[in-house]
C-alpha positions, 0 to 999 in steps of 0.5 A, a space after each residue: 727728075 733730079 740727076 745725081 752727081 757721079 760719086 766715088 768710094 774711098 777705095 776707088 779714089 785711093 786707087 786712082 790717086 795711088 793713096 792708102 785709104 787711111 790717107 784720105 781718112 786723115 785728110 777728112 779728120 784734118 778737115 781738108 776733105 769733106 766727102 758726103 756719106 751714103 745711107 750706109 755711111 760710106 764716104 762718097 767723093 764728088 768731082 769737086 772733092 777730087 779737084 780739092 784732093 788734087 790741090 792737096 796732093 800738089 801742095 804736099 807732094 810737089 811743094 812740100 807743104 805740111 797739112 797745117 799749111 795746106 789748110 791755111 792755103 785752102 782757106 785763103 783760096 776759099 776766101 779769095 773765091 768768095 771775094 772774087 764773087 762779091 766783086 763780080 756781083 758788085 761790078 755787075 750792080 754798078 754796070 746795071 745802075 751806072 745811070 744812077 751814079 753818073 751824078 757822082 762824077 762832078 763832086 762839089 768842092 769839100 767844105 773847109 776842114 772836111 776829110 777828102 780822099 786824095 784822088 778828089 783833091 784838084 791840084 793845079 799843074 805847075 806851069 813848067 810841067 804843063 809846058 814840058 808836057 805840051 799842054 796849056 791852060 
């Protein structure tokens, strides 16, 4: 049996956050909040919605950000979260397939005229710098 997540009505949320219900409706019209709806079309706010509302209120009340700015910040946070997830998936892929990539550590010298990342160009260290660092060739 699938367990339902706890939800809150607009009046409960408004009371909890000391807001007028119209403020929550405005945030919904502006696309900042997206509560689900019951069969009777009542707005139902989840814990995730409440966390998002806390961010909105922190930005507007504490930092003085207007709603257009809040929208930009929330969109950037979502994109950063997506990028972080993508990075973690990619990193996990690299970890599980490390053996397959081990042959890339010793790259052959580039062909004449080929574009090569600077990090792959081998530059000999001048003798003066080698001596100063205590390394010898």
